[in-house]
N, C-alpha and C positions, 0 to 999 in steps of 0.2 A: 503493498499499499503506499501510497504518497504521504507525504508529511502532514501533520493536522497543524502545521504552526499558524498557517494562516487561513484557517476554512473558514467559510460564510457561515453566516447566522443568517436563518429566515426570518423574514418581517410577519409577524403574526397579528393580526386585528381580530376583533370581535365578529366579523363577517366572515373572517378567513375559518374559523372554528365551529362556529355555531352550526346545528342543523338547520335544515331548510325552513322547519317551521319549529321554530326555538320558542314562537309564541306560545304555541301548544303544548310544549313538552314540559314536563318535571322533571327535571335536570339537575343531578347532584354534583358537586365538586368538592374539592379538597384544596385547603388555600394554608400556605405556610405563613404564619402570623409573627413576624419579626419582635412585636410588642409582647406578644404571649411565650415567645419563643415554643413554638409547638405547631401542629395541624389542628385546621377549624374544620368542621362537614358546614359545608355551604349549599345555599342553592341558588340556580341563575335566573335571575329575573330581570329581563331584558337585559340593559347595559351593565348593571350591576350583580354582584356575587355577593349573597347576605350570607352571616354567619348563622348557624344555627345549632352550634355546638352545645347550648344550655338544654337545647330538647332533644340531643341525642350526642355524645359524646364521642362516637365513632361511626364512620358507615356502617360496621358490622351492627349496631345498635341500633341505627334506623332502619335496616333492612328486615329487623325481626317485628317494627310496626307494623301493624293491618293498616293505619292511616299515615304510611310513610308518603306518599303522593301528597296528600291535604296538608302536610307538613310542609312540605317542600314547596307547594303554591302559595299556604297561606299564612302559616304562624310569623307569629312577631320574632324579628331578628336582631342581632346585636350589631358588630361591626359590618359595614359594606364596601367593597373595593370596586373600583370600574375594573370591566374585566379587560379593555386595552392597556391598564396600567400592568396588571396582573403578566398581561403576556409579554411586557416589554421585559420583565425582568431576564436577570443574566443566570444561565445556568449555574447552579451550585452555592451561588451568594446567598448565604442566611440571612444577610441586615435587608433585603427586600422579599416584601411580601410577592409569593409568587404560586402557579398552578402546581400542585400535586397529582401523581394517580389517585382517581377518586375512588379507591379501596383502602383498607387499612388491614384488619386483623383478618381477613377472610383466606384461607388457604389458596395460593395460586396453582392451579391444575391446568392441564393442558390434553387434549385427544388429539392424537397422529393419525394419520394416512387415514383420512375419513373422506377423501376425494380420488377418485382413481389415477387422474393426471398426475397428483402430485404422488399418489403410491408408487406409480411407476419409476417416477424421478428416486424415489427413496432405494428403489431396486435396482437402478443405475449405480446409485452411490456405495453400494454395498459389492456390488461386480466390478465397479474401479477401486474399491479397497480406499476410496477417498481421493483419487488421484484424476483431476477434473482433465488431464489431457487424453485420459480413455473414455470420456464421457461420449463423446460422437458417436464411436465405434459401437460401443454396450448398448447406447439408446437405440441404434438402429437394427442391432441384432432382438433386441426386446421387442421393439414394434413390428417387427417381422413375425414373431411368434404370438404374441399378445393382441396386437390391432386392435380390434375396437370391443374383443370377447367380455372385458369386464364393465363395459357401459352399462350402467343401469342393472348391475347384477345387485340384489340385495344379501349382504352379510347374512352369513350361516344358513342361507336358503338351498336347497337341491341345485339350482342353476350354480352358485357359488362352488359346490362341492365337485360339481364335473370341471368348473374352469380350474380349480385345485388339480384333478385328476390330469387334465391336459398338460398343465405347467410344470406339474412332476414328472410326467412323460417327456416333456421335452429338457427338462435338466435346469429349469428356470424357477421350481418353488423358491420363495424366501421367506425369513422370519416377519419382513413385512407384508408379504400378502397372507399372511397368515392372520393379523389384527386387522388387514385392508378387508376380507371378505369373508375372514371366520367367523365365528359366533361371537369372539370377546372381542372390543375393540381396545386400542391402546389408551391409557390415561395415566400419566404422571404428573410430579409434580413438578412444576417448571420454574420456579423460583421461592427465595424464602418470603414468609410474611413481613410486610414491609418496604421488599427492597424494589420494586417495580418503581420505574420512573413515568412522570407524566411530560404532557403536552410542550414542547418548546426544549425540553432537557435534550444533552447527548445521551444517546444511545451505542452500547460500545459492541465490539467481537476483539477477540484475542489476536494480539498483534502478531501473533505467529502463525494465523489462518490464513489461506490462501485460496479460500473456495468457500465461501459464502453467502447468504444472502437473507432479507425479511422474509419475513412471513405474515401477511396482513389475515386477521382474522377477526372474527366476531367472537366477542367473549361475552358470557353469560354470568349473572350476578343472581348467587342462590344463598337463599337463608338456610339458619341450622335446620328447617322442617322438609329442606329440600325443593322449595319452591322457587321458581324464576321469577325474582322482584323486577329486574332489569337488563338491559345491555350497554356494552361500550365497545369498544375498538382497541384492539392489541397488535402488538408487533413480537412476534416468538421468532425472535432473530437464531440463526440455526447456522453452524458451521458443518458444514457439508463435508470436510476433506477429514475432521473429526469423526463425525457419525459414521463416514462411510468406512472408516477403519475398523471399526468394531461397533455394534450397535449395543456394546457395556460403557462405551464412553458416552453415552447419553446425556449424563450431568455435564460432562466436560464440554459437549457442544453446545449445551442449552442453558446453564446456569453461570455465567458470570458477571462481573459487575456491569451495571446498568443493562443487562441484555434482556430485559424484560419492560416494554414501553407499553401502559393503560390509559387509555381517557380519548377524547379529553374530559367527557363527564360521564355518569352513569344517567342512561335514560330510563325511567321507571316504565313499568306498565301500566296501563291504564284503557280506558275505552276507547281512545285513539291511538296506542301500539302496544297491541298484542302478541301473543305468540305467533300467531301467523304472519304479523309484520316481521318478527325476526326470522323465519322460514325464509321468506323474501328480500332479504338482504343482499344489496349488490355492493360490492366491497372494492372500491378503486385503490390502486396504486400507482404514484408517480416518484422516480428518483431521480433528483436532479445533481450530475458533478460536479465540483469545483472547476472542471474543464469545459462545461457546455454540455456533457453527456445527458440525456435524456432516456429513461426507460418507463414505459408505462402498462401497467397490468391490472387485471381484476379476478374478483372471485364471487361468485353467485353461490348462496346456500342452496338454491333449488337445487344444486346439482351434487349437494353432498348425500353420501350412502348412508347414513344411519341418521334419524331424527335427533332432534338436539335434546329430547325428554328422553330418549334412549341414551344420550351419553352420559346425562345427568343421572339417570336410574344406574348407569353402569359404574358412576362415581361414589353416590352414597346412598345408601340403604342399608340393611341390616346386617351387610358386611364390613360396612364405615360409615361413619358418623362425623360431623363436621361442626362442634358446638358454636365456632363464631363464623359460620358459614363459609363459602367458598365461591372462586370464580373460577372460570371454566374457558380456555380458548378452544372454539371448534375445528379447529383445522382449516388448511388453507387449500383451494385451488392452484394458487400462483406458484410456479415452478420454474423460474427464469433460466432459459437456456441458450439465449443467444452470447454471440462471444462478445468479451468486451476488451482483454487485455490482449491475448493473442489467439489467432485460428485455431480452434479446436478446445479453446481454454472453458468456453461458457462463460457465466456471470459472477461474480465478486464485485464487493463493496469497496470503494475508496475512501479514504479518512476526508470528510466534508461532503461524502452523499448527505443531500437532503431528502429523508422518506417522506412523503405525504401518505398517510392510508386515511380514506375519507368514506362515508356514506352518506347520503342525505338526511335519514330521520337521524343519524348519531354524531354528525361533526365530522371534525379533522383531527388526527392525530399527526404529528408534526414532531420528527427527531433529526438530530443531526449526528453522522457516522464519527466515533472518533475509537481509538484502541481503548478496550476495557480498562487496561492499565492505567491511563490517562484519565478516563471518567470520574468525575467528583465521588470519593468514596464511600461509600454506604456505613453509616455511624449513626444513625436513627433507628434504634430497633424496638422492640415490645417496650423493653426496661425502661427505654426512653420516654416513649409513648406515654406508660402510665406515670412515670414522674411528672411529665409535662401536665397530664389530666390532674392530677392531685395537687400540684402547686395552682392551678386554677380553678381549685373548687370543685370541679366535675366529676370525679367519682365519689 
């Protein structure tokens, strides 16, 4: 990657990050408040972001309330900030109010290989051993054998079993195909509680990685009872060269400093935005490189292989509970294959890339790529949050 010394900063405004129908949406934000030296649960109301921490000390607590949408829309608030001012904050500066990831005590989970196209790219990573130079040759071979045979195949169905038999006979069966079309989905812990970054922040990839990409995804916000309470956007940053070497390196590939972005806001489910709206989300991606490079992509939840409620049920149930709730990345259709650096080398990030993930009902999550080693260190954990809330008399 190129040096990050002179990386550009995206100029963000309220109009560039809000949902297209923000006036009708119940939007939850989190704000770092330097005066209170801690995070505030907040509501987005027009051009203002209003502190609601007196009503719910954490977003997790807010999601447990049956009247969460009413609280966000109508409850008396404390301090208020202009959204434009929060978006002008410098990443990592603790002396400036700024937006944070809009979740806190929820466990950050992710579902993998939930789309046929990205499923095949995982197989390609595995077959190349994480070597991008081999990707084009292996992609052609996999495409020749698999073709469109996985399109529309319901995981765990008899059709999926027949597809497995064919792929085994061709010597192309893979652990990724097992979770992609088998009965059980891949669900893993993406990042530690409180470690996600929000819109406007730097997002990190390991400095040693030579093949990596963003993963634009819809993220479900689920309470302790397993109810989907809202949705937001996420970037499940992936190091393809690391995971391609071994699936046992998933944590190394996925969980690094600043490698998980969520935001800009949680949109609560209500009469105007329900689960069917989530199922129909279209997610756009644009990457602007410091050298003028532009890449566009998209992902539609209509093409997901498992229903979102099936993914929630695979995460939480009698087999596993989450007393503070969880957020669930639902997977991505996007798997960039076009060359960037060298012929046959595929796509990989450069420092200074500005990644914009957007969906009309959810707004835009915007981050700048840096090395994980150069991103602001993660220092505010659960203990710090509890001490901050206690100092403010909120516990």
